[in-house]
C-alpha positions in Angstrom: -7.1 26.1 8.6 -7.8 24.1 11.1 -7.0 20.0 11.7 -10.7 19.8 11.4 -11.4 21.7 8.2 -8.4 20.7 6.7 -9.8 16.8 7.1 -13.3 18.4 5.9 -11.5 19.2 2.7 -9.4 16.0 2.3 -11.5 14.5 -0.3 -11.2 17.4 -2.3 -7.6 17.8 -2.4 -6.6 14.1 -2.8 -8.0 13.6 -6.2 -5.5 16.7 -7.2 -2.7 15.3 -5.6 -3.3 11.9 -7.3 -3.0 13.5 -10.6 0.0 15.4 -9.6 2.0 12.8 -8.4 0.8 10.4 -11.1 4.3 9.8 -12.9 6.9 11.0 -10.4 8.6 9.3 -7.5 6.3 9.6 -4.5 8.1 9.5 -0.7 6.3 9.5 2.2 7.5 11.5 5.4 5.8 10.6 8.9 7.3 13.5 11.4 6.6 12.8 14.9 6.2 16.0 16.6 6.1 16.0 20.9 3.0 17.9 21.2 -0.5 16.6 21.1 -2.7 18.9 23.2 -2.3 22.1 21.9 -4.2 22.6 19.1 -3.3 26.1 17.8 0.7 24.4 17.6 -0.5 21.4 16.1 -2.8 23.3 12.9 0.6 25.1 12.7 2.7 22.5 11.9 -0.1 21.1 9.7 -0.3 24.2 7.8 3.3 24.6 7.3 3.5 21.1 5.6 0.2 21.7 3.5 1.4 24.9 2.2 4.6 23.4 0.7 4.6 23.3 -3.0 4.3 19.4 -3.8 3.3 18.3 -1.0 0.0 16.6 0.1 -0.6 16.3 4.3 -2.8 13.1 4.1 -3.4 12.6 7.9 -2.9 14.3 11.3 -3.3 12.3 14.3 -3.0 13.4 18.0 -2.9 11.7 21.0 -3.3 14.0 24.2 -2.2 11.8 26.6 1.1 10.8 24.4 1.7 13.9 23.9 2.6 13.6 20.7 1.1 14.3 17.1 2.0 12.1 14.0 1.7 14.2 10.3 1.5 12.1 7.4 2.7 13.6 4.1 3.8 12.8 0.4 5.4 14.5 -2.1 8.5 14.4 -4.6 11.8 13.5 -2.8 12.6 17.3 -2.8 9.2 18.2 -2.0 8.9 16.1 1.1 12.6 17.4 2.5 11.3 21.1 2.5 7.8 20.2 4.1 9.7 18.4 7.1 12.3 21.8 7.4 8.9 24.1 7.2 7.2 21.9 9.8 10.5 21.9 11.9 10.8 25.6 12.0 7.6 26.1 13.4 8.0 23.3 15.8 11.2 24.9 17.1 9.2 28.3 17.5 6.5 27.2 19.3 7.4 23.6 21.5 9.7 24.0 24.3 10.6 20.1 25.4 11.9 21.3 28.9 8.1 22.0 29.7 6.6 19.2 27.8 5.4 15.9 29.4 3.7 12.5 27.9 3.4 9.1 27.8 5.4 8.6 24.4 8.8 8.1 24.9 10.8 11.0 23.0 14.2 12.8 22.5 13.2 16.0 21.1 10.5 18.3 20.0 10.8 16.7 16.5 11.4 13.4 18.1 11.6 11.1 14.8 11.4 12.1 11.0 11.1 8.8 9.0 11.3 9.0 5.2 9.5 5.9 3.4 9.2 4.9 -0.5 5.8 4.9 -1.8 5.8 4.5 -5.4 8.6 5.1 -7.9 11.1 5.7 -5.0 13.8 3.5 -3.7 15.3 3.1 0.2 18.3 4.8 -1.3 16.0 7.6 -2.4 14.6 7.6 0.9 18.1 7.5 2.6 19.4 10.5 0.3 16.3 12.6 1.7 17.1 11.7 5.5 20.7 12.8 5.0 19.7 16.0 3.1 17.1 17.0 6.0 19.7 16.0 8.7 22.1 18.3 7.0 19.8 21.2 6.5 18.1 21.1 10.1 21.2 20.7 11.9 22.9 23.8 10.3 20.1 25.8 10.4 18.6 25.3 13.6 21.9 24.3 15.2 20.8 21.2 16.8 22.1 17.6 17.3 20.3 15.0 14.5 20.8 11.2 14.6 20.5 8.8 11.6 18.6 5.5 12.0 17.2 2.4 10.1 18.7 2.3 6.4 19.9 5.4 7.0 22.1 4.5 10.1 26.2 4.8 9.7 26.8 2.7 13.1 25.1 -0.5 13.6 24.1 0.3 16.9 22.0 3.3 15.8 20.0 1.1 13.3 17.0 0.9 16.2 15.1 4.0 17.0 14.8 2.7 20.9 18.6 2.6 21.0 19.1 5.8 20.1 16.4 7.2 22.2 17.4 5.4 25.1 17.4 7.8 28.0 15.1 9.9 26.3 15.1 13.7 26.7 16.1 13.9 30.6 19.1 12.1 29.9 20.3 13.5 26.5 22.3 16.1 28.1 24.7 13.3 29.5 24.4 11.2 26.7 25.9 13.8 24.0 29.2 13.9 26.5 29.9 10.5 25.7 31.9 10.4 22.4 30.2 6.9 21.3 27.1 8.9 20.7 28.2 12.0 19.1 25.5 13.2 16.4 25.9 12.3 12.7 24.8 16.1 12.1 25.1 19.1 14.1 26.7 19.9 17.2 27.3 17.4 20.2 25.5 20.3 22.7 22.4 19.8 24.5 19.8 22.2 23.3 17.4 22.7 26.2 14.1 23.8 24.2 14.7 21.1 21.3 16.6 18.0 22.5 17.6 16.2 19.5 16.1 14.8 16.4 16.2 11.4 15.1 15.8 10.8 11.1 16.2 8.1 8.6 14.9 6.0 5.8 13.0 2.8 6.8 9.9 0.3 5.4 6.4 0.9 6.2 5.8 0.9 9.9 2.5 0.2 11.0 1.6 2.2 14.5 -1.1 -0.1 16.2 -2.7 0.3 19.6 -5.0 -2.5 21.1 -7.4 -1.0 23.7 -7.4 -2.5 27.0 -9.8 -2.1 30.3 -6.9 -2.3 32.6 -4.0 -0.4 34.4 -1.1 0.8 32.7 1.1 -1.4 34.5 -0.8 -4.5 33.2 -0.7 -3.1 29.6 2.7 -2.8 29.7 3.0 -6.2 31.3 1.5 -7.4 28.0 3.6 -5.2 25.9 6.7 -6.8 27.4 5.0 -10.7 26.7 4.6 -9.8 22.8 7.3 -7.5 21.5 10.3 -8.6 19.9 12.8 -7.4 22.9 10.7 -9.3 25.5 11.3 -10.1 28.8 13.7 -12.3 30.8 11.1 -15.1 31.0 9.7 -14.7 27.6 12.4 -13.5 25.1 11.5 -12.9 21.4 8.2 -13.1 21.2 7.2 -11.4 17.9 9.5 -10.4 15.3 9.9 -6.9 14.1 7.3 -5.5 16.8 8.2 -2.8 19.3 5.7 -2.4 22.4 5.3 -0.2 25.3 1.9 0.3 27.5 0.6 3.3 28.8 -3.1 4.8 29.9 -5.3 7.4 28.1 -6.9 9.8 30.5 -9.3 11.3 27.9 -10.7 7.8 26.9 -10.3 6.0 30.5 -8.4 3.1 29.1 -4.8 1.5 28.8 -3.3 0.4 25.4 -0.6 -2.0 24.5 0.9 0.8 21.9 2.9 -1.0 19.5 5.2 -0.3 15.9 5.1 -3.2 13.8 8.4 -2.7 11.7 7.5 -5.2 8.8 4.0 -6.6 8.7 5.2 -9.0 6.3 7.2 -10.7 8.7 4.7 -10.1 11.9 1.0 -9.2 10.6 -1.7 -7.1 12.3 -4.0 -9.8 12.8 -1.0 -11.7 14.5 -0.1 -9.1 16.8 -3.7 -8.6 17.8 -4.6 -12.3 18.5 -1.4 -12.7 20.3 -2.3 -9.5 22.7 -5.9 -10.8 23.1 -4.4 -14.1 24.2 -2.3 -12.8 26.6 -5.4 -10.3 27.9 -7.4 -13.5 28.0 -4.7 -15.2 30.4 -4.6 -12.0 32.8 -8.6 -11.9 32.7 -8.6 -8.3 30.9 -11.1 -7.3 28.2 -9.9 -6.1 24.9 -12.0 -3.3 23.3 -11.0 -3.0 20.1 -8.0 -1.1 18.4 -6.4 1.7 16.9 -4.4 2.5 13.9 -2.3 5.7 14.1 -1.7 7.6 11.0 -2.1 5.0 7.9 -2.0 1.3 6.9 -0.8 -0.2 3.7 -3.8 -2.0 2.3 -2.2 -5.5 2.0 -1.9 -5.6 5.5 -5.4 -5.4 5.7 -6.4 -7.4 3.2 -4.0 -10.0 5.0 -6.1 -9.6 8.1 -9.3 -10.4 6.2 -7.6 -13.4 4.5 -6.8 -14.6 8.1 -10.3 -14.5 9.3 -12.3 -15.5 6.3 -10.0 -18.7 6.6 -10.2 -19.3 10.9 -14.1 -18.7 10.9 -14.6 -20.2 7.3 -16.3 -17.0 5.9 -17.2 -16.3 2.1 -16.1 -12.5 1.5 -15.5 -11.4 -2.0 -15.0 -7.6 -2.7 -12.1 -5.7 -1.5 -14.5 -2.8 0.6 -16.3 -5.9 2.4 -13.1 -7.3 3.6 -12.0 -4.1 5.0 -15.3 -3.7 6.8 -14.6 -7.3 8.4 -11.2 -6.6 9.8 -12.6 -3.0 11.1 -15.2 -5.3 12.8 -12.8 -7.8 14.0 -10.2 -5.9 15.3 -12.6 -3.0 16.8 -10.7 -0.2 14.4 -13.6 1.9 15.2 -13.7 1.6 19.3 -11.8 5.1 19.4 -13.4 6.8 16.6 -13.9 6.6 13.0 -12.0 4.3 10.8 -12.6 5.6 7.4 -10.7 3.7 4.7 -10.2 6.6 2.3 -8.8 8.3 4.7 -6.5 5.4 6.6 -5.1 3.4 3.9 -2.4 4.7 1.9 -3.5 3.1 -1.5 -7.1 4.6 -1.0 -5.4 8.1 -0.4 -3.2 8.0 -3.4 -5.1 5.9 -5.9 -3.4 4.9 -9.3 -4.2 7.4 -11.9 -3.0 5.0 -14.6 -6.2 3.4 -15.6 -7.7 6.0 -17.8 -9.5 3.5 -20.1 -10.8 1.2 -17.5 -12.2 4.5 -15.7 -14.0 5.8 -18.7 -18.2 5.1 -18.9 -18.9 2.6 -21.1 -20.4 5.2 -23.8 -17.1 6.9 -23.7 -15.1 3.7 -24.0 -16.9 2.8 -27.1 -16.6 6.3 -28.8 -13.0 5.9 -27.6 -12.6 3.1 -29.6 -14.5 4.1 -32.8 -12.2 7.1 -33.1 -10.0 8.2 -35.3 -6.9 7.2 -32.9 -4.5 3.8 -33.1 -5.6 3.6 -29.6 -7.5 2.0 -27.9 -7.2 -0.9 -30.2 -7.6 -4.6 -30.7 -5.7 -5.4 -27.9 -7.4 -3.2 -25.5 -10.9 -4.7 -26.6 -9.6 -8.3 -26.5 -8.4 -7.5 -22.7 -12.3 -5.8 -22.1 -13.7 -9.2 -23.9 -11.5 -11.5 -21.7 -12.7 -9.4 -18.5 -16.5 -9.5 -19.4 -16.0 -13.3 -20.3 -14.9 -14.2 -16.9 -17.4 -11.6 -15.6 -20.1 -13.6 -16.9 -18.9 -16.9 -15.4 -18.5 -15.5 -12.1 -22.0 -13.9 -12.3 -23.4 -17.4 -12.8 -21.4 -18.7 -9.8 -22.9 -16.3 -7.5 -26.4 -16.8 -8.8 -25.9 -20.2 -8.0 -24.4 -20.1 -4.7 -26.7 -19.5 -1.6 -29.9 -21.0 -3.4 -31.7 -23.7 -2.1 -32.0 -25.7 -4.6 -28.1 -25.6 -5.0 -27.3 -26.2 -1.7 -25.1 -29.3 -2.4 -22.5 -27.1 -4.5 -22.0 -24.2 -2.3 -18.3 -25.4 -1.7 -17.7 -25.7 -5.1 -19.1 -22.3 -5.7 -17.2 -20.6 -2.5 -13.6 -22.3 -4.4 -14.8 -21.2 -7.7 -15.8 -17.7 -7.3 -12.9 -16.1 -5.5 -10.8 -17.5 -8.2 -12.7 -15.8 -10.9 -12.8 -12.6 -9.1 -9.0 -12.7 -9.1 -8.5 -13.4 -12.8 -10.8 -10.4 -13.4 -8.9 -8.0 -11.4 -5.9 -9.1 -13.6 -7.5 -9.0 -16.9 -8.9 -5.8 -16.3 -5.2 -4.2 -16.0 -4.4 -5.1 -19.8 -7.1 -2.9 -21.3 -4.8 -0.2 -20.4 -1.6 -1.9 -20.3 -2.1 -2.7 -24.1 -2.8 1.2 -25.3 0.2 2.0 -23.0 2.9 -0.4 -24.9 1.4 0.7 -28.2 2.2 4.3 -27.2 5.5 3.6 -25.5 6.8 1.8 -28.9 5.4 4.7 -31.0 7.4 7.0 -28.8 10.4 5.2 -29.2 10.2 5.0 -33.0 9.9 8.9 -32.9 13.4 9.6 -30.9 16.0 11.3 -32.4 18.7 9.5 -34.2 21.3 12.5 -35.1 24.3 10.4 -33.1 25.6 7.4 -32.3 24.6 7.9 -29.1 21.0 9.0 -29.9 21.1 5.8 -32.1 21.9 3.6 -29.7 19.3 5.0 -27.0 16.6 4.6 -29.7 17.5 1.1 -30.5 17.2 0.3 -26.6 14.0 1.6 -26.3 12.6 0.2 -29.2 13.8 -3.2 -28.2 12.5 -2.6 -25.0 9.1 -1.3 -26.1 9.0 -4.0 -28.6 9.3 -6.7 -26.1 6.4 -4.9 -23.7 3.8 -4.6 -27.2 4.2 -8.5 -27.2 4.6 -9.5 -24.0 1.1 -7.7 -22.9 -1.1 -9.6 -25.3 0.9 -12.9 -24.5 0.2 -12.3 -20.8 -3.3 -11.7 -21.6 -3.4 -15.2 -23.5 -1.6 -17.0 -20.6 -4.3 -15.8 -18.1 -7.1 -16.8 -20.1 -5.2 -20.4 -20.3 -5.6 -20.5 -16.8 -9.0 -19.9 -16.7 -10.5 -23.0 -18.7 -10.3 -25.7 -15.8 -12.5 -23.0 -13.7 -14.6 -22.5 -16.6 -15.4 -26.1 -17.0 -15.9 -26.8 -13.4 -18.6 -23.8 -13.2 -20.3 -24.9 -16.2 -20.7 -28.1 -14.8 -22.2 -27.4 -11.5 -23.3 -23.8 -12.2 -27.1 -22.3 -12.6 -28.5 -23.9 -15.6 -30.7 -21.2 -15.8 -27.8 -19.3 -17.2 -26.8 -21.0 -19.9 -26.7 -18.3 -22.6 -24.7 -16.2 -20.5 -21.9 -19.2 -20.0 -22.2 -19.9 -23.6 -21.5 -16.1 -24.6 -18.7 -16.0 -21.8 -16.8 -18.8 -23.6 -17.0 -17.0 -27.1 -15.9 -14.1 -25.8 -12.5 -15.6 -24.2 -12.2 -17.5 -27.6 -12.2 -13.9 -29.5 -10.2 -12.5 -26.5 -7.3 -15.1 -27.2 -7.7 -14.4 -31.1 -7.1 -10.8 -30.4 -4.2 -11.6 -28.5 -2.7 -13.5 -31.2 -3.3 -11.1 -33.7 -1.7 -8.6 -31.7 1.2 -10.7 -30.9 1.6 -11.5 -34.9 1.5 -7.8 -36.3 4.3 -7.2 -34.2 6.7 -10.3 -34.9 7.8 -8.9 -38.1 9.5 -6.3 -36.4 11.7 -9.3 -34.5 14.7 -10.1 -36.1 16.0 -13.3 -34.0 14.5 -16.1 -35.6 14.5 -18.2 -33.0 12.9 -16.0 -30.8 10.1 -15.5 -33.3 9.9 -19.4 -33.5 9.7 -19.4 -29.5 6.8 -16.7 -29.3 4.9 -18.2 -32.2 4.9 -21.6 -30.6 3.8 -20.0 -27.1 0.7 -17.7 -28.6 -0.4 -20.7 -31.3 -0.4 -23.4 -28.2 -2.9 -20.7 -26.4 -5.0 -20.5 -29.1 -5.4 -23.9 -29.8 -6.0 -24.6 -26.0 -8.7 -22.1 -26.4 -10.4 -23.7 -29.5 -10.3 -27.0 -27.9 -11.7 -25.7 -24.5 -14.2 -23.5 -26.2 -15.7 -26.5 -28.3 -15.2 -29.1 -25.3 -17.0 -26.7 -23.0 -19.7 -25.8 -25.1 -20.5 -29.4 -25.3 -21.0 -29.9 -21.7 -23.5 -27.3 -21.4 -25.5 -28.5 -24.1 -25.3 -31.9 -22.7 -26.3 -30.5 -19.1 
């Protein structure tokens, strides 16, 4: 199957893999192979990964000028190691690095193969994957393999750039230096392959900014912005690597960068800094490019920056993503499809069976002969709908000429209500999950002392969760009252009944949380703990009753 055909079928396969990975450790593997032009080779490596049981190939991004293809796939720890090995076997047969040339620095046919924790997996899990992969790869292909990142055995091998220094052309001499003995495999130069670097790391964003300039000018900007810097401007942006190159196929240059930690140096910070440097050199920036996938939070952080800087009012997640695509020019070299470029969208959480039901199906589920969904889930739904009614009134107030004077208030309140709805919705499924977990603990065997201990521990943990879920629901509702009071004062007067309904639903939701907590309290043997829990939930209940009366009175007077 060609890359084009695979992309066409991606939307069908993704749903299958989302379900398959719902309850297991997920690790991402992003091997970079030194071939970006020969489609037969690119597809052969793609197929080797895609046909590995338990692996989902999410993205294949090749660059002819860089002569490099970045593959992104996910799976269990065992599956991603096997997928990387199968891809390497194909590459070993098809890529001859002695004949390969490209703009991108490289040390081997498989230049680098990082493992990244995605869901339910730790960095230690990824270190183990890299070590297993390095061991098996070096023995099977008889090639030198180095470890970097969190897997590095020596401090000077933590950075990929240090290992790659001298590149393929300088590798033969490097291998003769005892200081550069490989972590796995022989210290021998394999002409057609070179060496491979593998390791564990945090999520890296491969980000290129497009310029109408020369390669040298692009590289000059890379030296200005990257952490390594240059003599007259050291340490510009932390956790940023960069070089400049020219894309013949697009007739433009790029500042090609790796953002090693987007929580330290954000996507928008990099783009704006490159743009500032380009403006200083009178060079036009004509968009940017994400190579591979990107975490959603990195995109949303950029959206928040542009919203704040430009005083924009953008509410929905998809609108925020669209804003970033526009501001960074991510469509400049080809379409940026969020469903195929943002990793969370590729691996959408399948843990919301109730929330994702049609309304009629949810009602039927509540009315069926099963204990879940029960009062706790219904309380969470009521709370979500109650706040939703207030958000609706806010939106029916904002932007209307007769309410111009309260636009700043609505711009402040509506996003906060939106965030509270997102929080509250989670408890629809969380309550049912907590109940199921507690019932499962009760059914655990207890034929031995060890089993009894395990059962008691599971019961204790699940009971704490069964009480904690409705308590958190009540806590979130308690945080909403000041927002509702203000919106009741300034919201559209024509929506009075909607506000009144919303208030009563929130009061009912707090009662629901109260009842769900108290029914489980009888299983708590610690009386001091019982007292604290009662005091907290009764406090939320009293607050709900007081605020309901106060806000309803405000509405009636208005």
